[in-house]
C-alpha positions, 0 to 999 in steps of 0.5 A: 464235411470232408475237405477237398472231397471233390478233388477225388474221383473213381479214376484211381490206380494203386501203387504196387511193390514195383513203384518202391524198388528205388532207394528211399531218396528217390522214392520219397518225393514222388509220394508227395500228393499221392493218397494214402488210404486206410479202411474208410479214411484217406489223405494226401501225402504232403510231407515225407522223410527218407531213411537208409540203412548202415550208411545213415546214422538217423536210421533205425537200420544203422546198426543192423537188423533187429527184431524191431527193424526187420521189416525195413530190410524188405521186401519193398512195398510194405509197411514199417510201423514202430512205436515211439516215445512209448505212446505213438505209432509211426508208419513208413513204406519200405523202399529199395532192393529186398535185403537192403535197409530203407524206408520212407516216413510218412509225416503229414497228410491233407485230410480228404475222406473220412473226416468224421472218423479222424475227428473221433480218432484225434480228440486233442485236434482243434482244427483240421490242420491238427489232424494229420500234421505229424507222423504220430497224428496221421497214424492215429487218425487213419487207424494205422497201428501195430497190426500193420507192421509188415503189411503188404500194401494193397494193389487190387480192389481200387475199383471198388474203393468208391461207389458210384463215382466219387461216393463214400469209400467203401474199402475194407476196414484197415486195408492200406492203399497208396493211390495215384489220382493223377495229381503229380508231385510238386515240380520243386518240392521243398526240402530240409533236414529231418525232424526229431533226429540228433545224427544225420541232420546234414542230410536234406532227406525231408520233402514237403509240399511248400505252403501246405497248411497240413505240413508238420512244421 
Protein backbone atom coordinates (compact mmCIF):
# COMPACT_ATOMS: atom_id res chain seq x y z
CA UNK A 1 0.00 0.00 0.00
CA UNK A 2 1.38 3.40 -0.98
CA UNK A 3 2.31 5.76 1.83
CA UNK A 4 0.53 9.09 1.98
CA UNK A 5 -1.38 8.39 -1.24
CA UNK A 6 -4.24 10.48 0.07
CA UNK A 7 -2.04 13.58 0.05
CA UNK A 8 -2.06 13.63 -3.75
CA UNK A 9 -4.88 14.61 -6.03
CA UNK A 10 -5.38 15.67 -9.63
CA UNK A 11 -4.75 19.37 -8.85
CA UNK A 12 -1.13 19.25 -9.97
CA UNK A 13 1.01 21.62 -11.98
CA UNK A 14 4.39 20.84 -13.51
CA UNK A 15 7.40 23.06 -13.02
CA UNK A 16 8.88 24.40 -16.25
CA UNK A 17 12.36 25.54 -17.26
CA UNK A 18 11.41 29.04 -16.08
CA UNK A 19 11.25 27.72 -12.52
CA UNK A 20 14.94 26.79 -12.64
CA UNK A 21 16.53 29.96 -14.02
CA UNK A 22 17.66 31.29 -10.61
CA UNK A 23 20.89 30.11 -9.01
CA UNK A 24 20.94 26.61 -7.47
CA UNK A 25 21.24 28.14 -4.01
CA UNK A 26 17.95 29.96 -4.58
CA UNK A 27 16.12 27.10 -6.30
CA UNK A 28 17.19 24.29 -3.95
CA UNK A 29 15.08 25.12 -0.86
CA UNK A 30 12.03 25.86 -3.04
CA UNK A 31 12.08 22.26 -4.28
CA UNK A 32 11.40 20.86 -0.82
CA UNK A 33 7.94 19.25 -0.73
CA UNK A 34 7.64 19.26 -4.52
CA UNK A 35 6.94 15.85 -6.08
CA UNK A 36 9.43 14.05 -8.32
CA UNK A 37 7.85 11.62 -10.76
CA UNK A 38 9.44 9.06 -13.05
CA UNK A 39 6.99 6.93 -14.99
CA UNK A 40 4.49 5.56 -12.48
CA UNK A 41 6.64 6.16 -9.40
CA UNK A 42 6.65 9.35 -7.33
CA UNK A 43 8.03 10.79 -4.12
CA UNK A 44 8.05 14.08 -2.25
CA UNK A 45 11.42 15.84 -2.24
CA UNK A 46 12.67 16.15 1.34
CA UNK A 47 16.40 16.80 0.92
CA UNK A 48 18.50 18.72 -1.65
CA UNK A 49 21.97 20.19 -2.13
CA UNK A 50 23.12 23.10 -4.31
CA UNK A 51 26.25 23.02 -6.48
CA UNK A 52 27.81 25.87 -8.42
CA UNK A 53 30.61 26.10 -10.96
CA UNK A 54 34.12 27.56 -10.86
CA UNK A 55 33.27 29.27 -7.57
CA UNK A 56 32.45 25.95 -5.85
CA UNK A 57 35.30 23.49 -5.20
CA UNK A 58 32.75 20.82 -4.26
CA UNK A 59 31.18 20.90 -7.72
CA UNK A 60 31.86 18.74 -10.76
CA UNK A 61 32.04 21.99 -12.72
CA UNK A 62 34.79 23.59 -10.62
CA UNK A 63 37.50 23.01 -13.23
CA UNK A 64 35.35 23.82 -16.23
CA UNK A 65 33.25 22.00 -18.77
CA UNK A 66 34.00 18.39 -19.65
CA UNK A 67 32.15 15.68 -21.55
CA UNK A 68 30.93 14.30 -18.23
CA UNK A 69 29.58 17.54 -16.74
CA UNK A 70 28.53 19.51 -19.83
CA UNK A 71 24.83 19.19 -18.99
CA UNK A 72 25.48 21.20 -15.78
CA UNK A 73 26.18 24.26 -17.93
CA UNK A 74 22.60 24.53 -19.14
CA UNK A 75 20.03 25.09 -20.31
CA UNK A 76 18.10 24.98 -17.02
CA UNK A 77 15.31 22.51 -16.32
CA UNK A 78 17.24 19.44 -17.46
CA UNK A 79 18.55 16.45 -15.55
CA UNK A 80 22.25 16.02 -14.91
CA UNK A 81 22.69 12.32 -14.10
CA UNK A 82 26.12 10.96 -13.27
CA UNK A 83 27.66 7.65 -12.17
CA UNK A 84 29.51 7.54 -8.86
CA UNK A 85 31.60 5.00 -6.96
CA UNK A 86 31.39 2.73 -9.98
CA UNK A 87 27.90 1.55 -9.04
CA UNK A 88 25.35 4.34 -8.43
CA UNK A 89 23.50 7.03 -10.40
CA UNK A 90 22.76 10.44 -8.90
CA UNK A 91 20.28 12.96 -10.31
CA UNK A 92 20.49 16.74 -10.33
CA UNK A 93 18.29 19.46 -11.81
CA UNK A 94 20.27 22.05 -13.76
CA UNK A 95 19.64 25.63 -12.61
CA UNK A 96 20.74 29.14 -13.49
CA UNK A 97 21.51 30.94 -16.73
CA UNK A 98 22.26 28.89 -19.83
CA UNK A 99 26.04 28.56 -20.08
CA UNK A 100 26.60 28.98 -16.33
CA UNK A 101 27.33 25.83 -14.33
CA UNK A 102 24.88 25.01 -11.54
CA UNK A 103 22.59 22.23 -10.35
CA UNK A 104 20.58 20.93 -7.42
CA UNK A 105 21.28 17.38 -6.27
CA UNK A 106 18.14 15.45 -5.31
CA UNK A 107 19.18 13.67 -2.10
CA UNK A 108 16.03 12.11 -0.65
CA UNK A 109 12.34 11.53 -1.28
CA UNK A 110 9.38 10.49 0.80
CA UNK A 111 7.73 7.72 -1.26
CA UNK A 112 4.19 8.53 -2.41
CA UNK A 113 3.19 6.34 -5.36
CA UNK A 114 4.47 3.14 -6.94
CA UNK A 115 5.85 1.59 -3.77
CA UNK A 116 5.51 -1.94 -5.16
CA UNK A 117 7.78 -0.95 -8.03
CA UNK A 118 10.18 0.77 -5.62
CA UNK A 119 10.48 -2.38 -3.48
CA UNK A 120 11.32 -4.42 -6.58
CA UNK A 121 13.95 -1.90 -7.64
CA UNK A 122 15.43 -1.68 -4.12
CA UNK A 123 15.67 -5.29 -2.88
CA UNK A 124 18.22 -4.27 -0.23
CA UNK A 125 15.68 -1.99 1.46
CA UNK A 126 14.37 -3.32 4.76
CA UNK A 127 11.81 -0.63 5.58
CA UNK A 128 10.04 2.25 3.79
CA UNK A 129 12.61 4.77 5.00
CA UNK A 130 15.31 2.80 3.15
CA UNK A 131 13.68 3.23 -0.25
CA UNK A 132 14.68 6.78 -1.21
CA UNK A 133 16.78 8.10 1.69
CA UNK A 134 19.84 8.99 -0.34
CA UNK A 135 20.70 10.19 -3.85
CA UNK A 136 21.64 6.75 -5.18
CA UNK A 137 18.68 5.07 -3.49
CA UNK A 138 16.13 7.45 -5.01
CA UNK A 139 17.43 7.05 -8.57
CA UNK A 140 17.35 3.28 -8.19
CA UNK A 141 13.82 3.37 -6.75
CA UNK A 142 12.51 5.63 -9.52
CA UNK A 143 14.47 4.10 -12.40
CA UNK A 144 16.49 7.22 -13.22
CA UNK A 145 19.77 6.31 -14.93
CA UNK A 146 22.16 7.17 -17.76
CA UNK A 147 19.42 7.59 -20.37
CA UNK A 148 18.01 10.51 -18.36
CA UNK A 149 21.21 12.58 -18.51
CA UNK A 150 20.32 15.76 -20.39
CA UNK A 151 16.62 14.90 -20.20
CA UNK A 152 14.32 17.93 -20.28
CA UNK A 153 11.82 17.80 -17.43
CA UNK A 154 8.30 17.43 -18.76
CA UNK A 155 5.97 20.41 -18.47
CA UNK A 156 2.95 19.04 -20.32
CA UNK A 157 0.73 16.03 -19.86
CA UNK A 158 0.18 16.49 -16.14
CA UNK A 159 -3.58 16.24 -16.65
CA UNK A 160 -3.03 12.63 -17.69
CA UNK A 161 -0.88 11.77 -14.71
CA UNK A 162 -3.85 10.63 -12.69
CA UNK A 163 -6.88 8.73 -13.92
CA UNK A 164 -10.12 9.36 -12.12
CA UNK A 165 -8.90 12.04 -9.71
CA UNK A 166 -6.37 10.24 -7.59
CA UNK A 167 -6.18 6.75 -9.05
CA UNK A 168 -2.95 5.04 -10.01
CA UNK A 169 -0.59 7.38 -11.90
CA UNK A 170 -0.60 6.71 -15.64
CA UNK A 171 2.36 8.81 -16.80
CA UNK A 172 4.46 7.24 -19.56
CA UNK A 173 7.24 4.98 -18.36
CA UNK A 174 10.38 7.00 -17.80
CA UNK A 175 8.76 10.42 -18.19
CA UNK A 176 10.07 12.75 -15.47
CA UNK A 177 8.10 15.60 -13.94
CA UNK A 178 8.58 17.88 -10.96
CA UNK A 179 5.08 18.61 -9.72
CA UNK A 180 3.57 21.12 -7.33
CA UNK A 181 0.48 19.93 -5.46
CA UNK A 182 0.18 23.11 -3.41
CA UNK A 183 2.34 21.91 -0.53
CA UNK A 184 4.87 24.66 0.05
CA UNK A 185 8.42 24.25 1.31
CA UNK A 186 9.02 24.52 5.05
CA UNK A 187 9.01 28.10 6.32
CA UNK A 188 12.36 27.35 7.95
CA UNK A 189 13.99 24.36 6.28
CA UNK A 190 16.85 22.67 8.11
CA UNK A 191 20.27 23.66 6.83
CA UNK A 192 23.71 22.04 6.93
CA UNK A 193 26.94 21.49 5.05
CA UNK A 194 26.83 19.16 2.07
CA UNK A 195 27.37 15.42 2.45
CA UNK A 196 30.16 13.31 0.98
CA UNK A 197 32.54 16.03 -0.20
CA UNK A 198 35.98 16.90 1.15
CA UNK A 199 36.12 20.52 -0.08
CA UNK A 200 33.57 23.32 0.07
CA UNK A 201 32.22 21.96 3.34
CA UNK A 202 31.97 25.44 4.83
CA UNK A 203 29.05 26.21 2.51
CA UNK A 204 25.69 25.47 4.09
CA UNK A 205 24.07 24.41 0.85
CA UNK A 206 22.12 21.37 2.00
CA UNK A 207 18.44 21.88 2.84
CA UNK A 208 16.05 19.29 4.21
CA UNK A 209 12.67 18.88 5.87
CA UNK A 210 13.43 18.75 9.57
CA UNK A 211 12.12 15.63 11.32
CA UNK A 212 11.20 13.79 8.13
CA UNK A 213 12.29 10.15 8.56
CA UNK A 214 13.13 9.79 4.86
CA UNK A 215 16.00 12.30 4.98
CA UNK A 216 19.31 10.56 4.28
CA UNK A 217 21.03 11.37 7.57
